[in-house]
C-alpha positions as CSV (number, residue, x, y, z in Angstrom):
1,M,0.0,-0.2,0.2
2,R,2.8,2.4,0.9
3,Q,4.9,1.7,-2.1
4,L,1.9,2.2,-4.4
5,A,0.9,5.3,-3.0
6,E,4.4,6.6,-3.3
7,A,4.3,5.6,-6.8
8,M,1.1,7.1,-7.8
9,L,2.1,10.5,-6.2
10,F,5.6,10.4,-7.5
11,E,4.8,10.0,-10.9
12,G,1.6,12.4,-11.0
13,L,-0.9,9.8,-11.5
14,V,-3.0,11.4,-9.2
15,D,-3.3,15.4,-8.4
16,P,-2.9,15.6,-4.6
17,E,-3.5,18.7,-2.3
18,L,-0.8,19.1,0.1
19,R,-1.5,20.2,3.6
20,K,1.1,20.9,6.5
21,N,0.6,18.4,9.3
22,G,3.2,19.3,11.9
23,D,6.4,18.4,10.6
24,R,4.9,16.1,7.9
25,L,2.6,16.7,4.7
26,R,-0.7,15.4,4.2
27,F,-1.5,14.3,0.7
28,E,-5.4,14.4,-0.3
29,W,-6.6,13.6,-3.7
30,R,-10.0,12.4,-5.2
31,A,-10.1,10.0,-8.1
32,G,-12.8,7.6,-9.2
33,G,-15.6,9.1,-7.1
34,K,-13.4,8.6,-4.2
35,H,-11.4,10.6,-1.5
36,F,-8.2,9.4,-0.2
37,R,-5.3,10.7,2.0
38,C,-2.0,9.5,3.5
39,L,0.7,11.2,5.5
40,G,4.4,11.6,4.3
41,A,7.2,13.7,3.1
42,I,8.6,14.9,-0.4
43,A,12.5,14.0,-0.5
44,A,15.4,14.4,-3.0
45,Y,14.4,13.9,-6.6
46,D,10.7,14.6,-5.5
47,R,10.6,11.1,-4.1
48,V,7.5,10.9,-2.1
49,R,8.1,9.0,1.3
50,V,4.7,7.9,2.6
51,E,4.2,6.6,6.1
52,A,3.4,3.1,6.8
53,D,-0.5,2.4,7.8
54,S,-1.4,6.2,6.9
55,V,-3.2,5.4,3.2
56,E,-6.9,6.0,4.0
57,A,-10.0,6.1,2.1
58,D,-13.3,8.1,3.1
59,S,-16.5,6.2,3.6
60,D,-19.9,6.8,4.9
61,K,-18.4,5.5,8.3
62,G,-15.2,8.1,8.2
63,W,-11.8,7.4,7.2
64,R,-10.6,3.9,7.2
65,A,-7.3,1.8,5.6
66,A,-7.8,2.0,2.0
67,R,-7.8,-1.2,-0.2
68,L,-5.5,-2.2,-3.0
69,A,-8.3,-2.8,-5.2
70,E,-10.0,0.9,-4.7
71,L,-6.4,2.5,-5.0
72,V,-5.9,0.8,-8.4
73,E,-9.2,1.6,-9.5
74,C,-8.5,5.1,-9.6
75,L,-5.5,4.9,-11.7
76,P,-5.3,5.9,-15.4
77,G,-4.8,3.3,-18.0
78,E,-6.9,0.7,-19.8
79,P,-9.0,-1.7,-17.5
80,E,-7.4,-4.8,-18.5
81,R,-3.9,-3.1,-17.3
82,R,-5.2,-2.2,-13.9
83,L,-6.6,-5.7,-13.3
84,R,-3.2,-7.0,-14.2
85,L,-1.6,-4.6,-12.0
86,L,-3.9,-5.6,-9.1
87,D,-3.2,-9.3,-9.8
88,E,0.3,-8.5,-9.4
89,L,0.2,-6.8,-6.2
90,E,-1.9,-9.3,-4.8
91,R,0.4,-12.0,-5.7
92,T,3.1,-9.7,-4.2
93,V,1.0,-9.8,-0.7
94,A,0.4,-13.6,-1.0
95,N,4.4,-14.2,-1.5
96,C,5.3,-12.0,1.2
97,R,2.7,-13.4,3.8
98,W,4.1,-17.1,2.6
99,N,7.4,-15.7,3.5
100,D,6.6,-14.7,7.0
101,A,4.5,-17.7,7.6
102,N,7.1,-20.3,6.4
103,L,10.6,-19.0,6.9
104,P,12.4,-18.5,10.2
105,A,13.6,-15.1,10.9
106,A,17.2,-14.4,9.5
107,H,20.0,-12.9,11.2
108,R,21.5,-11.3,7.9
109,R,24.7,-9.3,9.1
110,P,26.8,-12.5,9.2
111,M,25.9,-14.2,5.9
112,D,28.1,-14.6,3.2
113,F,27.2,-13.2,-0.4
114,A,25.0,-16.0,-1.7
115,A,23.0,-16.4,1.7
116,L,22.3,-12.7,1.5
117,E,21.0,-12.9,-2.1
118,G,18.3,-15.1,-0.9
119,A,17.5,-13.3,2.6
120,L,17.1,-9.9,1.0
121,D,13.4,-10.6,0.9
122,E,12.3,-6.7,1.0
123,G,12.3,-6.6,-2.6
124,H,12.4,-3.5,-4.8
125,A,12.6,-0.4,-2.7
126,Y,10.2,1.5,-5.1
127,H,8.3,-0.7,-7.3
128,P,5.1,-2.1,-5.5
129,C,4.8,-5.3,-7.6
130,F,8.2,-6.2,-6.2
131,K,7.1,-10.0,-5.8
132,A,4.6,-10.7,-8.3
133,R,6.3,-13.8,-9.8
134,T,3.0,-14.6,-12.0
135,G,3.0,-18.4,-12.5
136,F,4.4,-19.2,-9.1
137,S,2.6,-21.6,-6.6
138,E,3.2,-22.0,-3.0
139,D,5.3,-25.0,-4.1
140,D,7.1,-23.2,-6.5
141,Q,7.9,-20.5,-4.0
142,R,9.4,-23.2,-1.6
143,R,11.4,-25.0,-4.2
144,Y,12.7,-22.2,-6.2
145,G,12.0,-19.1,-4.4
146,P,15.3,-17.2,-3.3
147,E,14.1,-16.5,0.2
148,A,13.5,-20.3,0.9
149,G,17.1,-20.9,-0.1
150,N,16.7,-24.6,-1.5
151,A,19.1,-26.0,-4.0
152,F,18.2,-27.5,-7.1
153,Q,19.6,-28.9,-10.2
154,L,19.3,-27.7,-13.9
155,A,17.0,-29.1,-16.6
156,W,19.0,-30.1,-19.7
157,L,17.7,-30.3,-23.3
158,L,19.2,-31.0,-26.7
159,V,18.0,-28.6,-29.3
160,D,18.2,-29.2,-33.1
161,R,21.2,-26.9,-34.1
162,S,19.4,-25.1,-36.9
163,D,17.2,-23.2,-34.0
164,V,20.1,-22.6,-31.8
165,H,22.5,-19.7,-31.5
166,Q,25.5,-19.5,-29.3
167,R,28.5,-17.5,-28.3
168,L,31.1,-19.5,-26.1
169,P,34.5,-18.5,-25.2
170,R,36.1,-22.0,-26.2
171,S,35.1,-25.3,-28.0
172,E,31.9,-26.9,-26.9
173,T,33.7,-29.9,-25.2
174,A,36.1,-27.8,-23.2
175,F,33.2,-25.1,-22.3
176,W,30.8,-28.0,-20.9
177,T,33.6,-29.7,-19.1
178,E,34.9,-26.8,-17.4
179,E,31.2,-25.4,-16.5
180,L,29.4,-28.6,-15.6
181,G,32.8,-30.7,-14.4
182,E,33.7,-34.0,-16.4
183,P,31.3,-36.3,-14.3
184,A,28.3,-34.3,-15.2
185,F,29.2,-33.6,-18.6
186,H,29.9,-37.2,-19.3
187,E,26.7,-38.2,-17.5
188,L,24.8,-35.9,-20.1
189,Q,26.7,-37.3,-23.0
190,R,25.9,-40.9,-21.8
191,R,21.9,-40.1,-21.7
192,R,22.4,-38.5,-25.4
193,V,24.1,-41.5,-26.7
194,E,21.3,-43.7,-25.0
195,R,18.6,-41.8,-27.2
196,G,20.4,-42.1,-30.1
197,L,20.9,-38.3,-30.6
198,D,23.8,-37.3,-32.7
199,N,26.3,-34.3,-31.3
200,D,26.4,-32.7,-34.6
201,R,22.8,-32.2,-35.0
202,F,21.7,-31.4,-31.4
203,A,23.3,-28.6,-29.0
204,L,23.1,-28.8,-25.4
205,L,21.8,-25.9,-23.2
206,P,20.1,-26.0,-19.7
207,L,16.6,-24.6,-18.6
208,H,15.3,-23.6,-15.3
209,P,13.2,-26.7,-14.1
210,W,10.3,-24.1,-13.5
211,Q,10.6,-23.0,-17.1
212,W,10.6,-26.6,-18.3
213,G,7.5,-27.5,-16.3
214,A,5.9,-24.1,-18.0
215,L,6.7,-25.0,-21.5
216,K,6.7,-28.8,-22.0
217,D,3.0,-29.0,-22.5
218,G,2.7,-25.6,-24.3
219,L,5.0,-23.7,-26.3
220,M,7.9,-26.3,-26.6
221,A,5.2,-29.3,-27.2
222,P,5.6,-29.0,-30.9
223,W,9.3,-29.1,-30.8
224,L,9.2,-32.0,-28.6
225,A,6.7,-33.8,-30.8
226,A,8.6,-33.4,-34.0
227,G,11.8,-34.4,-32.5
228,K,13.4,-31.0,-32.5
229,A,14.0,-30.9,-28.9
230,H,14.8,-33.8,-26.4
231,F,14.6,-33.6,-22.5
232,L,17.7,-35.1,-20.7
233,G,16.4,-34.7,-17.1
234,L,17.9,-33.0,-14.3
235,A,21.7,-33.1,-13.9
236,G,24.9,-31.4,-12.4
237,D,25.6,-28.9,-9.9
238,R,22.8,-27.6,-7.5
239,Y,22.0,-24.0,-7.8
240,T,20.2,-21.3,-5.5
241,A,18.1,-18.4,-6.6
242,S,19.3,-15.2,-6.4
243,Q,17.0,-12.1,-5.4
244,S,16.2,-11.4,-9.2
245,V,14.7,-15.3,-9.1
246,R,16.2,-16.2,-12.6
247,T,20.0,-15.7,-11.9
248,L,21.2,-18.9,-10.2
249,L,24.3,-19.0,-7.8
250,N,26.2,-22.4,-7.9
251,A,25.6,-23.9,-4.4
252,D,28.2,-26.7,-4.8
253,R,31.0,-24.7,-6.4
254,P,30.5,-20.9,-5.2
255,A,33.2,-19.5,-7.3
256,S,31.9,-21.1,-10.4
257,A,29.6,-19.1,-12.9
258,N,26.1,-17.5,-12.1
259,V,23.5,-18.5,-14.7
260,K,20.6,-16.5,-15.7
261,L,18.1,-18.7,-17.4
262,S,14.6,-17.3,-19.0
263,M,11.5,-17.7,-16.9
264,N,8.2,-17.1,-18.4
265,M,6.9,-15.0,-15.4
266,V,6.4,-11.1,-14.5
267,N,8.0,-9.3,-11.5
268,T,8.1,-5.7,-11.1
269,S,7.7,-4.2,-14.7
270,S,9.3,-6.9,-16.5
271,L,8.6,-10.3,-18.2
272,R,11.7,-12.3,-17.0
273,T,12.4,-14.0,-20.2
274,I,15.5,-13.1,-21.9
275,E,15.8,-10.6,-24.7
276,P,16.9,-12.8,-27.8
277,H,19.3,-10.3,-29.2
278,S,21.0,-9.9,-26.2
279,V,22.0,-13.4,-25.6
280,C,24.9,-13.7,-28.1
281,T,25.7,-10.0,-27.7
282,A,26.2,-10.1,-24.1
283,P,29.8,-11.7,-24.3
284,L,31.0,-9.3,-26.7
285,L,29.6,-6.2,-24.5
286,S,31.4,-7.8,-21.5
287,R,34.6,-8.2,-23.2
288,W,34.5,-4.7,-24.7
289,L,33.6,-3.2,-21.1
290,G,36.3,-5.5,-19.6
291,D,39.0,-4.6,-22.0
292,V,38.1,-0.6,-21.0
293,V,38.4,-1.1,-17.3
294,A,41.5,-3.4,-17.9
295,G,43.2,-0.7,-20.0
296,D,42.5,2.3,-17.4
297,P,45.0,1.8,-14.4
298,L,42.7,4.1,-12.5
299,F,40.1,1.4,-12.1
300,D,43.0,-0.6,-10.4
301,T,44.2,2.6,-8.3
302,R,41.7,5.5,-7.6
303,Y,38.4,3.9,-8.9
304,P,38.5,0.2,-8.1
305,L,36.1,-1.7,-10.0
306,A,35.4,-5.3,-11.1
307,V,33.2,-6.3,-14.2
308,L,31.3,-9.6,-13.5
309,D,31.6,-10.3,-17.0
310,E,28.7,-12.1,-19.0
311,Y,31.2,-14.6,-21.2
312,A,28.8,-17.2,-22.8
313,G,25.3,-17.2,-24.0
314,I,22.9,-19.9,-25.8
315,I,19.5,-19.1,-27.0
316,A,17.3,-21.8,-29.0
317,G,14.3,-20.5,-30.9
318,R,15.6,-16.8,-31.2
319,E,12.6,-16.1,-33.4
320,G,9.2,-17.4,-33.6
321,P,6.8,-18.5,-30.4
322,L,9.8,-19.5,-28.3
323,A,11.8,-16.3,-28.6
324,G,13.5,-15.7,-25.5
325,Q,12.0,-18.5,-23.6
326,I,14.9,-20.9,-23.8
327,A,18.1,-18.9,-23.1
328,A,21.2,-18.9,-20.7
329,I,23.9,-16.4,-20.1
330,W,26.9,-17.4,-17.8
331,R,28.4,-14.6,-15.5
332,R,31.5,-14.6,-13.5
333,S,30.6,-14.8,-9.7
334,A,31.2,-12.3,-6.9
335,A,32.6,-15.2,-5.0
336,S,35.2,-15.7,-7.7
337,I,37.0,-12.2,-7.5
338,L,37.3,-11.9,-3.9
339,G,40.8,-11.4,-2.4
340,P,42.2,-12.3,1.1
341,G,40.1,-10.5,3.8
342,E,37.6,-9.5,1.4
343,A,33.8,-10.2,1.6
344,A,30.9,-9.0,-1.0
345,V,27.5,-7.9,-0.2
346,P,24.7,-7.0,-2.8
347,F,24.6,-3.1,-2.8
348,N,20.7,-3.0,-2.0
349,A,21.8,-4.8,1.4
350,L,22.8,-1.4,2.5
351,M,19.3,0.1,2.4
352,M,18.0,-2.5,4.6
353,V,16.8,-2.4,8.5
354,E,17.3,-5.3,10.5
355,R,15.0,-6.8,13.1
356,D,16.7,-5.1,15.9
357,G,15.4,-1.9,14.0
358,K,19.0,-0.6,13.1
359,P,20.5,-0.6,9.4
360,F,22.3,-3.5,8.2
361,V,25.4,-1.3,8.1
362,D,25.0,-0.2,11.6
363,E,28.0,-2.2,13.2
364,W,30.3,-0.8,10.4
365,I,29.4,2.8,10.8
366,R,29.9,2.5,14.6
367,R,33.1,0.8,14.0
368,Y,34.5,3.3,11.8
369,S,32.5,6.4,12.6
370,F,29.6,7.7,10.5
371,H,31.2,10.3,8.4
372,A,34.5,8.4,7.7
373,W,32.4,5.3,6.5
374,L,30.0,7.4,4.5
375,A,32.9,9.3,2.7
376,Q,34.3,6.1,1.9
377,L,31.2,4.5,0.7
378,L,30.5,7.3,-1.8
379,Q,34.1,7.1,-3.1
380,V,33.7,3.3,-4.0
381,A,30.3,3.3,-4.9
382,V,29.9,6.5,-7.2
383,L,33.2,7.2,-8.9
384,P,33.8,3.9,-10.6
385,V,30.4,4.3,-12.3
386,W,31.0,8.1,-12.7
387,H,34.4,7.5,-14.3
388,L,32.9,5.0,-16.8
389,L,30.5,7.6,-17.6
390,V,32.4,10.7,-17.8
391,G,35.8,9.6,-18.4
392,H,34.9,6.8,-21.0
393,G,31.3,7.8,-22.2
394,I,29.8,4.2,-21.0
395,A,26.6,4.3,-19.0
396,T,25.9,1.2,-16.9
397,E,22.2,0.6,-15.1
398,S,23.9,1.0,-11.6
399,H,20.8,0.1,-9.5
400,G,21.1,-1.7,-6.1
401,Q,20.4,-5.2,-7.4
402,N,23.2,-4.4,-10.1
403,M,26.2,-3.3,-7.6
404,V,28.0,-5.3,-5.4
405,L,30.0,-3.7,-2.5
406,I,33.3,-5.3,-1.9
407,H,34.5,-4.7,1.8
408,R,37.0,-5.6,4.6
409,N,35.3,-6.1,7.8
410,G,32.6,-3.5,6.6
411,W,35.3,-1.1,5.4
412,P,34.5,-0.6,1.5
413,V,37.3,-1.2,-0.8
414,R,35.9,-1.6,-4.4
415,L,33.0,-2.1,-6.5
416,A,31.7,-4.8,-8.8
417,L,29.2,-4.3,-11.7
418,R,26.9,-6.9,-13.1
419,D,24.0,-7.4,-15.5
420,F,25.3,-5.8,-18.8
421,H,23.4,-7.5,-21.5
422,D,20.4,-5.1,-21.5
423,S,21.6,-2.3,-19.4
424,L,24.8,-0.9,-21.1
425,E,24.5,2.4,-23.1
426,Y,26.8,4.8,-25.1
427,V,26.6,7.7,-27.6
428,P,29.1,7.3,-30.2
429,D,30.6,10.6,-30.2
430,F,30.9,10.7,-26.5
431,L,32.8,7.4,-26.5
432,R,36.5,8.4,-25.3
433,S,37.6,5.4,-27.8
434,R,35.5,3.1,-30.2
435,E,38.3,0.4,-29.9
436,G,36.7,-3.3,-29.2
437,L,33.4,-1.6,-29.7
438,P,31.1,-4.5,-31.1
439,D,30.0,-4.5,-34.6
440,F,26.1,-4.9,-33.6
441,L,24.9,-4.6,-37.2
442,A,26.7,-7.7,-38.2
443,L,25.5,-9.7,-34.8
444,D,21.8,-9.8,-35.3
445,P,19.5,-8.7,-38.3
446,I,17.4,-6.9,-35.6
447,Y,19.9,-4.2,-35.0
448,R,19.7,-3.0,-38.6
449,S,16.3,-1.6,-38.1
450,A,16.7,-0.2,-34.7
451,R,14.7,2.7,-33.5
452,P,16.4,5.8,-31.7
453,D,17.6,4.7,-28.2
454,E,16.1,0.9,-28.6
455,F,19.1,-1.0,-28.1
456,Y,22.9,0.0,-26.7
457,W,23.6,3.3,-28.9
458,M,21.6,6.4,-27.6
459,E,21.1,9.5,-29.5
460,T,21.9,12.4,-27.0
461,V,24.4,12.7,-24.3
462,E,21.7,14.0,-21.7
463,S,19.7,10.5,-22.0
464,L,22.9,8.9,-21.4
465,G,23.3,10.8,-18.2
466,E,20.0,10.3,-17.0
467,L,20.1,6.4,-17.6
468,V,23.1,6.5,-14.9
469,S,21.3,9.2,-12.7
470,D,18.0,7.4,-12.6
471,A,19.5,4.0,-11.4
472,L,22.4,5.4,-9.4
473,F,20.8,8.4,-8.1
474,V,17.3,8.5,-7.9
475,F,16.3,4.9,-7.2
476,N,19.6,3.7,-5.4
477,L,21.3,6.1,-3.4
478,A,18.2,7.9,-2.6
479,E,17.0,5.2,-0.4
480,I,20.3,5.2,1.5
481,A,20.3,9.0,1.8
482,H,16.5,8.4,3.3
483,L,17.6,5.8,5.7
484,F,20.7,7.8,7.0
485,Q,18.7,10.8,7.4
486,A,16.2,8.7,9.4
487,G,18.5,6.4,11.3
488,Y,21.8,8.9,11.9
489,G,20.0,12.3,11.6
490,L,22.0,13.3,8.4
491,P,19.8,15.7,6.3
492,E,19.4,14.6,2.6
493,A,20.5,17.8,1.7
494,D,23.8,17.3,3.2
495,F,24.2,13.7,1.6
496,W,23.5,15.2,-1.7
497,S,25.8,18.3,-1.3
498,T,28.7,15.8,-0.3
499,V,27.9,13.7,-3.5
500,R,27.8,16.8,-5.8
501,Q,31.3,17.9,-4.3
502,L,32.6,14.7,-5.0
503,L,31.5,14.7,-8.8
504,A,32.9,18.3,-9.1
505,A,36.3,17.4,-7.5
506,Y,36.5,14.5,-9.9
507,A,35.9,16.4,-12.9
508,S,38.4,19.2,-11.9
509,E,41.0,16.5,-11.1
510,R,40.7,14.7,-14.3
511,G,40.3,17.8,-16.4
512,L,36.8,16.5,-17.5
513,V,34.5,19.4,-16.5
514,A,33.5,20.1,-20.0
515,R,32.5,16.6,-20.6
516,Q,30.9,16.2,-17.4
517,D,28.8,19.5,-18.2
518,R,27.8,17.9,-21.4
519,L,25.8,15.5,-19.4
520,G,23.5,18.3,-17.9
521,L,23.4,16.4,-14.6
522,F,23.5,19.5,-12.6
523,R,20.7,21.4,-14.2
524,P,17.3,22.5,-11.9
525,K,15.3,19.7,-13.5
526,I,16.2,16.2,-14.5
527,A,13.9,13.5,-16.7
528,V,13.2,10.4,-14.4
529,E,11.7,7.1,-15.5
530,T,8.0,6.2,-14.5
531,L,8.0,2.7,-14.0
532,L,4.1,2.5,-13.1
533,A,2.8,5.0,-15.5
534,H,4.8,2.7,-18.1
535,K,3.3,-0.5,-16.5
536,L,-0.2,1.4,-17.1
537,G,0.4,2.1,-20.6
538,T,-0.3,5.9,-19.9
539,G,2.0,6.6,-22.9
540,R,4.2,8.5,-20.5
541,S,7.8,6.8,-19.8
542,S,9.3,9.7,-17.7
543,R,8.8,13.0,-15.8
544,L,10.8,16.2,-14.9
545,V,11.8,16.1,-11.2
546,A,13.8,18.6,-9.0
547,N,17.4,17.6,-9.3
548,A,19.1,16.9,-5.9
549,L,22.5,17.5,-7.6
550,H,21.5,21.1,-8.6
551,A,23.4,23.5,-6.6
């Protein structure tokens, strides 16, 4: 209820009257013949912060707690879109209740990276449909939900090579031997031979076991009936789900790759299949980004950065009814890059409050002092992303799930970035160098008919900057700034003043003031993505908000 009201108010989907209520604001609005109100505040980037349990609706008997259905009913958009939104909200509620009823309370601060990926059950800090998982049953939640932490094997298919596209870093045999281990690879080969399936005709690829259950009697049934695909069963290492559900972490060999697999479900704003064009593009994007980082010594010294590269991709049925439904991308794991004494946490853990009522990072802050720790965090979290953008012209979608903080006993030391296959952008004439830039037009026919800003290359430098600002500042660091104001008394304005000074000092030291200014990220208003409005099909994908980085 709180997150839905925040999104409605922030995105201008309703038109509220604002009244002072002590040191808070009362938001009141009329829509759909009903009268609503809530208490809250307007924070940095015009983010609306609604108090929990304050969203109310007027009735014949006076004010009462509002219901999800009546809030959704007053939103703009086509009726079927509103019904779909309500269904996703109700599924989110049901999944949260299942977690509360079935999973023990977790003490998260001592957890390692893999355990934290499952235990961060709060979901998206902004989007109200953060645990919709359409198509998931209670049994699926128990077996495959990240919060349950259960380990499971992957399902394996053989698919006619005429329907398969893949980009591997080495020969098939060498790739599968390394990824699966010799015993598991030999076992799958034995099953292939047992079924009389020729290796030259059929290619091997994994599928999430939930996805296999969803496809075998539906979209994949014609392939199975025609002998174009064959199911080999479950095999290999066991995996646990990350907080994104579809990206899996190796439970038996933690330093081995994470595997992102298509799942035909909706969570937050997105269908969690994998865009077909991105699967075989991902390794080339990662190689390019990795070469840029490796070629700049500042990413070792001043702005320490690790790239969790997506080094292999396989897709079956790139076009047609199964497009994006059977696909896998392999990504280097966070565990594999840790040095002696280092540990990793998903960046969105820093936004969380634990059961003792204190922030997840409270022990670290008290160990090192608030201002020293915060200054170090901003250096480590902001400047690598900023140097990629300003110094090299490459934008990454650095929201909380796409960033990993590497620390030593709670002291931030470096940043790792992940998930580039559909969230890396550039403007050709803003790149510092085009060396190694993938030849997209040769990779996939779809790139030849691209609309403006549809894929990886953008038309304006301002749009490039807004991508980074949106992810890193508006929906990422803004959560930390809000938490630190509530938990430690640091005014949000002071937080953003510190960030502004950090960026100005960076540009001055590097001689990049003119390049930084081209991005336009210090102007009074900045465009921000409107996630709920887009989901409702209102035709509006962004809105202008007050810029916290404007002096």
